[in-house]
MDTraj code that builds the backbone (N, CA, C; nanometers):
import mdtraj as md
import numpy as np

residues = "UNK UNK UNK UNK UNK UNK UNK UNK UNK UNK UNK UNK UNK UNK UNK UNK UNK UNK UNK UNK UNK UNK UNK UNK UNK UNK UNK UNK UNK UNK UNK UNK UNK UNK UNK UNK UNK UNK UNK UNK UNK UNK UNK UNK UNK UNK UNK UNK UNK UNK UNK UNK UNK UNK UNK UNK UNK UNK UNK UNK UNK UNK UNK UNK UNK UNK UNK UNK UNK UNK UNK UNK UNK UNK UNK UNK UNK UNK UNK UNK UNK UNK UNK UNK UNK UNK UNK UNK UNK UNK UNK UNK UNK UNK UNK UNK UNK UNK UNK UNK UNK UNK UNK UNK UNK UNK UNK UNK UNK UNK UNK UNK UNK UNK UNK UNK UNK UNK UNK UNK UNK UNK UNK UNK UNK UNK UNK UNK UNK UNK UNK UNK UNK UNK UNK UNK UNK UNK UNK UNK UNK UNK UNK UNK UNK UNK UNK UNK UNK UNK UNK UNK UNK UNK UNK UNK UNK UNK UNK UNK UNK UNK UNK UNK UNK UNK UNK UNK UNK UNK UNK UNK UNK UNK".split()
xyz = np.array([
    [3.5905, 4.6068, 18.2625],
    [3.5478, 4.6614, 18.3789],
    [3.5536, 4.8277, 18.2970],
    [3.4066, 4.8502, 18.3056],
    [3.4164, 5.0198, 18.2734],
    [3.3522, 5.0917, 18.4019],
    [3.4548, 5.1463, 18.4382],
    [3.4336, 5.2283, 18.5659],
    [3.4766, 5.3485, 18.5487],
    [3.4539, 5.4617, 18.6101],
    [3.4965, 5.5873, 18.6360],
    [3.6549, 5.5972, 18.6880],
    [3.7371, 5.6968, 18.6705],
    [3.8577, 5.6982, 18.7215],
    [3.8280, 5.6890, 18.8588],
    [3.7220, 5.7391, 18.9216],
    [3.7162, 5.7599, 19.0725],
    [3.6864, 5.6244, 19.1189],
    [3.5802, 5.5696, 19.0495],
    [3.5634, 5.4227, 19.0953],
    [3.6836, 5.3347, 19.0812],
    [3.7793, 5.3423, 18.9903],
    [3.8667, 5.2499, 18.9852],
    [3.9707, 5.3063, 19.0885],
    [3.9512, 5.4076, 19.1435],
    [4.0542, 5.4374, 19.2815],
    [4.0136, 5.3613, 19.3797],
    [3.8739, 5.3635, 19.3859],
    [3.8163, 5.2779, 19.5021],
    [3.8130, 5.1442, 19.4947],
    [3.8173, 5.0927, 19.3728],
    [3.8390, 4.9410, 19.3120],
    [3.9920, 4.9115, 19.3673],
    [4.0621, 4.9855, 19.3215],
    [4.2084, 4.9451, 19.3722],
    [4.2223, 4.9269, 19.5039],
    [4.1558, 5.0340, 19.6084],
    [4.1604, 5.0350, 19.7540],
    [4.1185, 4.8998, 19.7892],
    [3.9935, 4.8720, 19.7450],
    [3.9085, 4.7873, 19.7864],
    [3.9901, 4.5951, 19.7718],
    [4.0657, 4.6062, 19.6388],
    [4.1370, 4.4999, 19.6200],
    [4.2705, 4.4989, 19.7089],
    [4.3345, 4.6130, 19.7444],
    [4.4295, 4.5927, 19.8286],
    [4.3670, 4.5242, 19.9758],
    [4.2614, 4.5722, 20.0149],
    [4.1886, 4.5340, 20.1157],
    [4.1600, 4.4143, 20.1381],
    [4.1410, 4.3123, 20.0175],
    [4.1101, 4.1898, 20.0675],
    [4.1893, 4.0949, 20.0784],
    [4.1799, 3.9821, 20.1573],
    [4.2730, 3.8743, 20.1831],
    [4.2696, 3.7798, 20.0828],
    [4.3573, 3.7766, 19.9525],
    [4.3551, 3.7221, 19.8488],
    [4.4999, 3.6650, 19.8120],
    [4.4854, 3.5433, 19.7547],
    [4.6353, 3.4948, 19.7145],
    [4.7119, 3.6190, 19.6154],
    [4.8422, 3.6445, 19.6386],
    [4.9079, 3.7649, 19.5608],
    [4.8896, 3.7238, 19.4165],
    [4.8815, 3.5995, 19.3516],
    [4.8736, 3.5934, 19.2104],
    [4.7617, 3.6328, 19.1783],
    [4.6260, 3.6418, 19.2585],
    [4.4849, 3.6642, 19.2179],
    [4.5036, 3.8575, 19.2249],
    [4.5666, 3.8927, 19.3147],
    [4.5778, 4.0260, 19.3504],
    [4.6477, 4.0778, 19.2166],
    [4.7512, 4.0270, 19.2090],
    [4.8334, 4.0641, 19.0756],
    [4.7556, 4.0527, 18.9273],
    [4.6809, 3.9775, 18.9108],
    [4.5842, 3.9653, 18.8232],
    [4.4800, 4.0814, 18.8047],
    [4.4068, 4.1210, 18.9375],
    [4.3181, 4.2175, 18.9299],
    [4.4023, 4.3295, 18.9137],
    [4.4820, 4.3684, 18.9488],
    [4.5707, 4.5006, 18.9710],
    [4.6149, 4.5241, 18.8396],
    [4.6257, 4.3993, 18.7666],
    [4.6925, 4.4080, 18.6477],
    [4.5695, 4.4730, 18.5139],
    [4.4548, 4.4035, 18.5575],
    [4.3285, 4.4579, 18.4573],
    [4.3089, 4.6149, 18.4997],
    [4.2953, 4.6312, 18.6355],
    [4.2602, 4.7640, 18.6541],
    [4.3899, 4.8722, 18.6163],
    [4.4946, 4.8365, 18.6268],
    [4.5965, 4.9225, 18.5804],
    [4.5770, 4.9605, 18.4351],
    [4.5159, 4.8526, 18.3559],
    [4.4993, 4.8751, 18.2086],
    [4.3868, 4.9660, 18.2002],
    [4.2924, 4.9543, 18.2655],
    [4.1777, 5.0422, 18.2745],
    [4.2055, 5.1913, 18.3313],
    [4.2813, 5.2231, 18.4156],
    [4.3456, 5.3281, 18.4618],
    [4.4396, 5.3979, 18.3710],
    [4.4954, 5.3354, 18.2843],
    [4.5905, 5.3752, 18.1741],
    [4.5028, 5.4438, 18.0666],
    [4.4044, 5.3596, 18.0479],
    [4.3063, 5.4131, 17.9279],
    [4.2476, 5.5099, 17.9545],
    [4.2009, 5.5477, 18.0842],
    [4.1183, 5.6694, 18.1167],
    [4.2091, 5.7718, 18.1246],
    [4.3603, 5.7639, 18.1947],
    [4.4511, 5.8344, 18.2029],
    [4.4985, 5.9183, 18.0598],
    [4.5068, 5.8240, 17.9823],
    [4.5333, 5.8628, 17.8459],
    [4.4057, 5.9302, 17.7744],
    [4.3138, 5.9095, 17.7701],
    [4.1734, 5.9686, 17.7423],
    [4.2086, 6.1247, 17.8265],
    [4.2035, 6.1280, 17.9449],
    [4.1687, 6.2489, 18.0076],
    [4.2941, 6.3324, 17.9680],
    [4.4258, 6.2859, 17.9299],
    [4.5476, 6.3589, 17.8833],
    [4.4888, 6.4256, 17.7303],
    [4.3914, 6.3359, 17.6717],
    [4.3710, 6.3784, 17.5172],
    [4.3065, 6.4897, 17.5381],
    [4.1732, 6.4938, 17.6234],
    [4.1085, 6.5646, 17.6226],
    [4.1390, 6.6988, 17.6677],
    [4.2422, 6.6990, 17.7864],
    [4.3171, 6.8344, 17.8244],
    [4.3852, 6.8899, 17.6989],
    [4.4707, 6.8010, 17.6329],
    [4.5389, 6.8780, 17.5386],
    [4.4265, 6.9452, 17.4290],
    [4.3279, 6.8845, 17.3994],
    [4.2040, 6.9479, 17.3058],
    [4.1684, 7.0917, 17.3573],
    [4.1400, 7.0790, 17.5137],
    [4.1068, 7.1823, 17.5732],
    [4.1901, 7.2862, 17.5578],
    [4.3234, 7.2842, 17.5700],
    [4.4271, 7.3495, 17.5629],
    [4.4382, 7.4203, 17.4398],
    [4.4168, 7.3415, 17.3452],
    [4.4228, 7.3955, 17.1903],
    [4.2948, 7.4938, 17.1721],
    [4.2050, 7.4596, 17.2240],
    [4.0502, 7.5676, 17.2243],
    [4.1084, 7.6821, 17.3070],
    [4.1573, 7.6815, 17.4383],
    [4.1824, 7.7882, 17.5080],
    [4.2788, 7.8903, 17.4382],
    [4.3784, 7.8067, 17.3602],
    [4.5057, 7.8947, 17.2796],
    [4.4177, 7.9806, 17.1702],
    [4.3141, 7.8862, 17.0983],
    [4.2472, 7.9572, 16.9922],
    [4.1726, 8.1018, 17.0460],
    [4.1112, 8.0835, 17.1315],
    [4.0162, 8.1705, 17.1980],
    [4.1127, 8.2836, 17.2574],
    [4.2311, 8.2670, 17.3331],
    [4.3173, 8.3641, 17.3525],
    [4.3773, 8.4410, 17.2267],
    [4.3981, 8.3745, 17.1256],
    [4.4478, 8.4595, 17.0041],
    [4.3285, 8.5647, 16.9428],
    [4.2160, 8.4662, 16.9836],
    [4.1052, 8.5735, 16.9102],
    [4.0737, 8.6909, 17.0268],
    [4.0777, 8.6347, 17.1193],
    [4.0771, 8.7621, 17.2119],
    [4.1755, 8.8738, 17.1949],
    [4.2814, 8.8358, 17.1706],
    [4.4066, 8.9212, 17.1453],
    [4.3607, 9.0180, 17.0146],
    [4.3397, 8.9192, 16.8986],
    [4.2944, 8.9865, 16.7708],
    [4.1728, 9.1069, 16.7943],
    [4.0904, 9.0748, 16.8825],
    [3.9787, 9.1621, 16.9118],
    [3.9960, 9.2635, 16.9886],
    [4.1079, 9.2344, 17.0790],
    [4.1581, 9.3479, 17.1604],
    [4.2271, 9.4766, 17.0783],
    [4.3071, 9.3983, 17.0205],
    [4.4150, 9.4935, 16.8959],
    [4.3003, 9.5787, 16.8120],
    [4.2114, 9.5055, 16.7663],
    [4.0914, 9.5881, 16.6892],
    [4.0390, 9.6881, 16.7578],
    [3.9869, 9.6523, 16.8803],
    [3.9232, 9.7467, 16.9465],
    [3.9948, 9.8823, 16.9977],
    [4.1273, 9.8422, 16.9887],
    [4.2321, 9.9786, 17.0308],
    [4.2514, 10.0589, 16.9327],
    [4.2445, 9.9805, 16.7940],
    [4.2648, 10.0604, 16.6805],
    [4.1638, 10.1648, 16.6484],
    [4.0297, 10.0900, 16.6852],
    [3.8948, 10.1931, 16.6427],
    [3.8926, 10.2933, 16.7662],
    [3.9595, 10.2597, 16.8883],
    [3.9377, 10.3533, 17.0063],
    [4.0445, 10.4905, 16.9665],
    [4.1574, 10.4413, 16.8980],
    [4.2418, 10.5424, 16.8578],
    [4.2148, 10.6317, 16.7685],
    [4.1346, 10.5580, 16.6559],
    [4.0347, 10.6264, 16.5486],
    [3.9640, 10.7372, 16.6265],
    [3.8769, 10.6777, 16.6987],
    [3.7822, 10.7742, 16.7830],
    [3.8770, 10.8797, 16.8141],
    [3.9747, 10.8740, 16.9043],
    [4.0500, 10.9731, 16.9627],
    [4.0728, 11.0805, 16.8665],
    [4.1510, 11.0390, 16.7428],
    [4.1851, 11.1080, 16.6416],
    [4.0813, 11.2107, 16.5941],
    [3.9625, 11.1454, 16.5661],
    [3.8650, 11.2110, 16.5093],
    [3.8014, 11.3266, 16.6111],
    [3.7913, 11.2883, 16.7483],
    [3.7677, 11.4075, 16.8431],
    [3.8717, 11.5278, 16.8682],
    [4.0087, 11.4829, 16.8448],
    [4.1258, 11.5775, 16.8514],
    [4.1090, 11.6568, 16.7209],
    [4.0626, 11.6212, 16.6026],
    [4.0535, 11.6708, 16.4901],
    [3.9442, 11.7791, 16.4818],
    [3.8561, 11.7382, 16.5539],
    [3.7087, 11.7934, 16.5552],
    [3.7466, 11.9358, 16.6544],
    [3.8144, 11.9092, 16.7472],
    [3.8423, 11.9909, 16.8653],
    [3.9126, 12.1100, 16.7850],
    [4.0395, 12.0631, 16.7314],
    [4.1488, 12.1588, 16.6755],
    [4.0797, 12.2459, 16.5895],
    [4.0122, 12.1950, 16.4912],
    [3.9242, 12.2582, 16.3915],
    [3.8194, 12.3678, 16.4197],
    [3.7572, 12.3073, 16.5641],
    [3.6375, 12.4113, 16.6061],
    [3.7285, 12.5221, 16.6850],
    [3.8626, 12.5125, 16.7410],
    [3.9073, 12.5909, 16.8029],
    [4.0063, 12.6780, 16.7009],
    [4.0478, 12.6510, 16.5848],
    [4.1091, 12.7174, 16.4903],
    [4.0121, 12.8203, 16.4349],
    [3.8735, 12.7828, 16.4164],
    [3.7652, 12.8475, 16.3437],
    [3.6920, 12.9475, 16.4508],
    [3.7098, 12.9372, 16.5816],
    [3.6435, 12.9890, 16.7086],
    [3.5168, 12.9634, 16.6879],
    [3.4995, 12.8183, 16.6999],
    [3.3475, 12.8134, 16.6652],
    [3.3420, 12.7071, 16.8329],
    [3.2525, 12.7481, 16.9319],
    [3.2214, 12.6978, 17.0559],
    [3.1155, 12.6013, 17.0576],
    [3.0089, 12.5844, 16.9466],
    [2.9075, 12.5013, 16.9664],
    [2.8501, 12.4951, 16.8140],
    [2.8193, 12.3316, 16.7844],
    [2.7676, 12.2826, 16.6537],
    [2.6493, 12.2152, 16.6882],
    [2.5431, 12.2560, 16.6422],
    [2.4032, 12.2009, 16.6451],
    [2.3743, 12.0983, 16.5221],
    [2.3608, 11.9650, 16.5230],
    [2.3059, 11.9257, 16.3926],
    [2.1739, 11.8568, 16.4126],
    [2.1072, 11.7906, 16.3279],
    [1.9849, 11.7037, 16.3614],
    [2.0003, 11.6159, 16.4774],
    [2.1059, 11.5425, 16.4736],
    [2.1257, 11.4423, 16.5722],
    [2.2181, 11.4733, 16.6815],
    [2.3328, 11.5636, 16.6746],
    [2.4064, 11.5892, 16.7822],
    [2.4263, 11.7401, 16.8191],
    [2.4531, 11.7483, 16.9593],
    [2.5168, 11.8833, 16.9724],
    [2.6621, 11.8690, 17.0154],
    [2.7254, 11.9386, 16.9415],
    [2.8807, 11.9247, 16.9685],
    [2.9179, 12.0639, 17.0449],
    [3.0149, 12.0544, 17.1326],
    [3.0666, 12.1762, 17.1706],
    [3.1899, 12.1471, 17.2560],
    [3.2793, 12.2836, 17.3033],
    [3.4076, 12.2731, 17.3545],
    [3.3411, 12.2967, 17.5005],
    [3.4079, 12.2253, 17.5995],
    [3.3953, 12.2262, 17.7308],
    [3.5567, 12.2473, 17.7726],
    [3.5374, 12.2563, 17.9293],
    [3.6548, 12.2262, 18.0046],
    [3.6505, 12.2010, 18.1432],
    [3.7586, 12.1907, 18.2083],
    [3.7698, 12.1732, 18.3675],
    [3.9048, 12.2240, 18.4181],
    [3.9268, 12.3072, 18.5083],
    [4.0294, 12.3450, 18.5751],
    [4.0900, 12.2350, 18.6696],
    [4.2292, 12.2200, 18.6372],
    [4.3079, 12.1253, 18.7377],
    [4.4079, 12.1879, 18.8131],
    [4.4798, 12.1158, 18.8780],
    [4.5865, 12.1516, 18.9590],
    [4.7009, 12.0605, 18.9205],
    [4.8336, 12.1324, 18.9021],
    [4.9430, 12.0489, 18.8714],
    [5.0461, 12.0522, 18.9605],
    [5.0832, 11.9654, 19.0276],
    [5.2290, 11.9644, 19.1096],
    [5.3425, 11.9773, 19.0415],
    [5.4087, 12.0815, 19.0897],
    [5.5054, 12.1313, 19.0336],
    [5.6528, 12.0674, 19.1008],
    [5.6388, 12.0642, 19.2671],
    [5.7329, 12.0439, 19.3580],
    [5.6638, 11.9962, 19.4734],
    [5.6976, 11.8639, 19.4867],
    [5.6193, 11.7831, 19.5837],
    [5.6599, 11.8418, 19.7262],
    [5.8000, 11.8904, 19.7425],
    [5.8583, 11.9355, 19.8598],
    [5.7920, 12.0496, 19.9206],
    [5.7405, 12.1229, 19.8291],
    [5.6702, 12.2720, 19.8979],
    [5.5179, 12.2491, 19.8797],
    [5.4660, 12.1170, 19.8938],
    [5.3364, 12.0958, 19.8815],
    [5.3214, 12.0769, 20.0585],
    [5.2097, 12.1605, 20.0897],
    [5.1821, 12.1488, 20.2262],
    [5.1061, 11.9868, 20.2700],
    [5.1411, 11.9462, 20.3901],
    [5.1349, 11.8154, 20.4616],
    [4.9742, 11.7628, 20.4103],
    [4.8751, 11.8537, 20.4286],
    [4.7483, 11.7989, 20.4403],
    [4.7138, 11.7643, 20.2680],
    [4.7927, 11.7939, 20.1661],
    [4.7605, 11.7134, 20.0282],
    [4.8448, 11.6045, 20.0084],
    [4.9391, 11.5736, 20.0978],
    [5.0114, 11.4537, 20.0857],
    [4.9653, 11.3451, 20.1621],
    [4.9709, 11.2023, 20.0929],
    [4.9380, 11.0945, 20.1564],
    [5.0744, 11.0031, 20.1600],
    [5.0817, 10.9396, 20.2462],
    [5.2162, 10.8439, 20.2468],
    [5.1746, 10.7133, 20.2764],
    [5.1924, 10.6274, 20.1668],
    [5.1584, 10.4996, 20.1558],
    [5.2971, 10.4245, 20.1814],
    [5.2686, 10.3182, 20.2769],
    [5.3595, 10.2235, 20.2991],
    [5.3093, 10.0715, 20.2628],
    [5.4150, 10.0233, 20.1881],
    [5.3440, 9.9011, 20.1030],
    [5.4840, 9.7844, 20.1888],
    [5.3876, 9.6797, 20.2340],
    [5.5213, 9.5919, 20.2820],
    [5.5028, 9.4461, 20.1876],
    [5.6107, 9.4212, 20.1253],
    [5.6305, 9.3166, 20.0371],
    [5.6721, 9.1939, 20.1143],
    [5.6492, 9.0637, 20.0651],
    [5.7285, 8.9535, 20.0987],
    [5.8186, 8.8934, 20.0153],
    [5.9011, 8.8423, 20.0854],
    [6.0104, 8.7655, 19.9711],
    [5.9652, 8.6314, 19.9906],
    [5.9133, 8.5871, 19.8996],
    [5.8391, 8.4523, 19.8943],
    [5.9545, 8.3376, 19.8614],
    [6.0281, 8.3642, 19.7958],
    [6.1566, 8.2603, 19.7666],
    [6.2392, 8.2612, 19.9184],
    [6.2519, 8.3568, 19.9484],
    [6.3609, 8.3682, 20.1099],
    [6.2560, 8.2841, 20.1821],
    [6.1199, 8.3114, 20.2239],
    [6.0248, 8.2661, 20.3187],
    [5.9923, 8.1054, 20.2763],
    [5.9852, 8.0695, 20.1656],
    [5.9916, 7.9431, 20.1293],
    [6.1265, 7.8455, 20.1307],
    [6.2090, 7.9081, 20.1408],
    [6.3450, 7.8447, 20.1384],
    [6.3544, 7.8341, 20.3185],
    [6.3435, 7.9294, 20.3779],
    [6.3517, 7.9403, 20.5353],
    [6.2577, 7.8403, 20.5979],
    [6.1354, 7.8323, 20.5540],
    [6.0535, 7.7830, 20.6158],
    [6.0496, 7.6241, 20.5941],
    [6.1297, 7.5795, 20.5396],
    [6.1588, 7.4306, 20.5187],
    [6.2441, 7.3840, 20.6217],
    [6.3175, 7.4741, 20.6886],
    [6.3945, 7.4201, 20.8150],
    [6.3599, 7.4840, 20.9452],
    [6.2722, 7.5765, 20.9317],
    [6.2269, 7.6837, 21.0571],
    [6.1136, 7.6940, 21.0558],
    [6.0565, 7.7125, 21.1919],
    [5.9089, 7.7478, 21.2182],
    [5.9268, 7.8919, 21.2177],
    [5.8237, 7.9718, 21.1276],
    [5.8253, 8.1152, 21.1283],
    [5.6979, 8.1445, 21.1733],
    [5.6835, 8.2592, 21.2670],
    [5.5953, 8.3042, 21.3064],
    [5.4884, 8.3650, 21.2039],
    [5.3624, 8.3573, 21.2040],
    [5.2742, 8.4134, 21.0992],
    [5.2827, 8.3179, 20.9779],
    [5.3263, 8.2085, 20.9789],
    [5.3326, 8.1400, 20.8498],
    [5.3048, 7.9838, 20.8747],
    [5.2133, 7.9683, 20.7858],
    [5.1523, 7.7817, 20.8121],
    [5.2160, 7.7267, 20.6694],
    [5.2719, 7.6013, 20.7169],
    [5.3260, 7.5185, 20.6246],
    [5.2272, 7.4510, 20.5452],
    [5.2406, 7.4218, 20.4136],
    [5.1331, 7.3357, 20.3678],
    [5.2003, 7.2866, 20.2220],
    [5.1496, 7.1487, 20.1675],
    [5.2002, 7.1172, 20.0495],
    [5.0876, 7.1041, 19.9395],
    [5.1409, 7.1660, 19.8232],
    [5.0639, 7.1567, 19.6959],
    [5.1102, 7.0402, 19.6127],
    [5.0150, 6.9764, 19.5575],
    [5.0591, 6.8735, 19.4771],
    [4.9730, 6.9020, 19.3421],
    [5.0048, 6.8513, 19.2226],
    [4.9655, 6.8659, 19.1139],
    [4.9962, 6.7521, 19.0494],
    [4.9079, 6.7280, 18.9167],
    [4.9617, 6.6002, 18.8265],
    [5.0256, 6.6787, 18.6985],
    [5.0925, 6.6038, 18.6244],
    [5.1909, 6.6435, 18.5191],
    [5.1660, 6.5521, 18.4021],
    [5.1186, 6.6351, 18.2779],
    [5.1059, 6.5190, 18.1789],
    [5.1966, 6.5792, 18.0683],
    [5.2807, 6.4785, 18.0269],
    [5.3547, 6.5195, 17.9337],
    [5.3287, 6.4467, 17.8043],
    [5.3512, 6.5228, 17.7045],
    [5.2939, 6.4819, 17.5580],
    [5.4098, 6.4131, 17.4905],
    [5.4081, 6.2792, 17.4877],
    [5.5257, 6.1942, 17.4424],
    [5.5364, 6.1911, 17.2702],
    [5.6258, 6.2042, 17.2291],
    [5.6630, 6.2344, 17.0836],
    [5.6686, 6.0724, 17.0390],
    [5.6810, 6.0206, 16.9262],
    [5.6885, 5.8804, 16.8736],
    [5.8229, 5.8449, 16.8884],
    [5.9550, 5.9311, 16.9098],
    [6.0649, 5.9074, 16.9093],
    [6.0977, 5.8869, 17.0776],
    [5.9979, 5.9081, 17.1438],
    [6.0579, 5.9166, 17.2884],
    [5.9325, 5.8098, 17.3785],
    [5.8867, 5.6975, 17.3238],
    [5.7747, 5.5799, 17.3673],
    [5.8484, 5.5256, 17.4598],
    [5.9758, 5.5059, 17.5087],
    [6.0408, 5.4264, 17.6077],
    [6.0084, 5.4767, 17.7732],
    [5.9118, 5.5199, 17.7882],
    [5.8725, 5.6016, 17.8918],
    [5.7611, 5.4966, 17.9917],
    [5.8304, 5.4861, 18.1114],
    [5.7268, 5.3966, 18.2024],
    [5.5868, 5.4671, 18.1995],
    [5.4944, 5.3993, 18.1960],
    [5.3502, 5.4301, 18.1943],
    [5.2695, 5.4569, 18.3318],
    [5.3228, 5.3837, 18.4278],
    [5.2525, 5.3902, 18.5454],
    [5.3526, 5.3702, 18.6692],
    [5.3537, 5.4460, 18.7736],
    [5.4232, 5.4129, 18.8753],
    [5.3460, 5.3572, 18.9785],
    [5.3778, 5.2332, 19.0112],
    [5.3134, 5.1153, 19.1239],
    [5.3189, 5.1729, 19.2638],
    [5.2268, 5.1828, 19.3266],
    [5.2378, 5.1971, 19.4875],
    [5.2258, 5.0882, 19.5541],
    [5.2650, 4.9840, 19.5258],
    [5.2161, 4.8355, 19.6320],
    [5.3339, 4.7773, 19.6432],
])
top = md.Topology()
chain = top.add_chain()
for i, resn in enumerate(residues, 1):
    res = top.add_residue(resn, chain, resSeq=i)
    for name in ("N", "CA", "C"):
        top.add_atom(name, md.element.get_by_symbol(name[0]), res)
traj = md.Trajectory(xyz[None], top)
């Protein structure tokens, strides 16, 4: 039987709905279970491979991020070096064949004491945070206004080492 995992699930349901002898159903389900185990194993292998690729990409992203940060720091150093030397030599503007380099600035206001600042310059920010652990714990036993209960389920794939092979392969539900 060469069916997709989706088709195997449908086939399982159809077998369970058939009015056959128990021995026939057991034989059919056994063949189906072998196919499911094989497909599930293949999916687990593909998942591990994709996780390895994802991890390699993440490491490369971090390497490139660190390299970009080093280059940005070097750019900042060069600009600061140029700025300080132009200030030291009292040069406001330099014109080359390719660039015009000049010193400019902008005035800023710095707050020294917030309590003396007039209200028109203040903004009050109120942030409400939800204690999700307490909410989840209380929602198990109580109905809480503004809260909808739901169940989230997921599949767990554990990678077994050779020493740990005495693990049941499929939990049957029939």
